C-alpha positions, 0 to 999 in steps of 0.5 A: 114406672109410676109406682117408683119402685125397684124392679124385682127378680121374681119373674126371671130365672137367671142361670149359667153353666160354668164349664171347666172345659170352656176355660181349657178350650181357650188354650186349645185343650178341649173341643166343644164335643168334649165339654162335660156339662150341658144344660137345656131349659125344657120349660118356663112357666109364669104363675099368673094366678099368684095374687099377693104381688104384681111380680109373678113367680116363675118356674123352670125345668132344666135338662142336665147332661153330665158326660163322663170325664174318663172314657175308659174304665179304671177297672175292667171286670169279667165273670169267668165261666158259667155262673150258678148257685151250684158252684163257686165262681171266679171274677177276673179284673184288671186296673189301670196302673195309676188306679188307687186301690184299697183293702176296702174295695169290693166287687158287687154282684148287681141285678142289671136294673140296679139304682144305687151302690147299696143294691148289691145282691152279694159282694167279695172283698178284692183283697180278702177273696183274691186267689191269684194275681199277676201283671195282667190282672187278678182273680177273686172268688165268690162262694156258691152259697152267695150266688142267688138261686133265682138266676137272671141277668146280672152285672159285676161292679167294682167299688173303690173306697178311695174314690167312693164310687163304682169305677168298673162295670162288667157286661151283663151276664146270666146266672 
């Protein structure tokens, strides 16, 4: 170039996905369908109106898809019977043997369209509110006073304190 300057990177977007499954696939452990991260460049825009430099900035929008690492939930939840604010209700749940449960775990009642773990309507502690336990699973009760009068479609979610995330979600049901 006539200007004798070093090229700049302001007009490029450099990106790379380091997928852990790609390394394992070299050894035949994971197929391409089992890869957990997928990134797609949706658009790339050069901002030619930028006038301070002859290097024009660019922006890009990416789509990110994260596939779950586990296909089966760690905890399976089932609301028992008909749910209403007129009587106490039962929740049955079972966990896989290797699940690291804690006294601080809880089961929350959520509206179907919840967005955050703190959006629960009410919750029950899995140890404090437990009423039965056997090799097939456990039961927890929730007081009628805690069930919303308004009704609607809800989910039960099991929150693991050790894993700091929801590890089980029931099928939607009516209250």
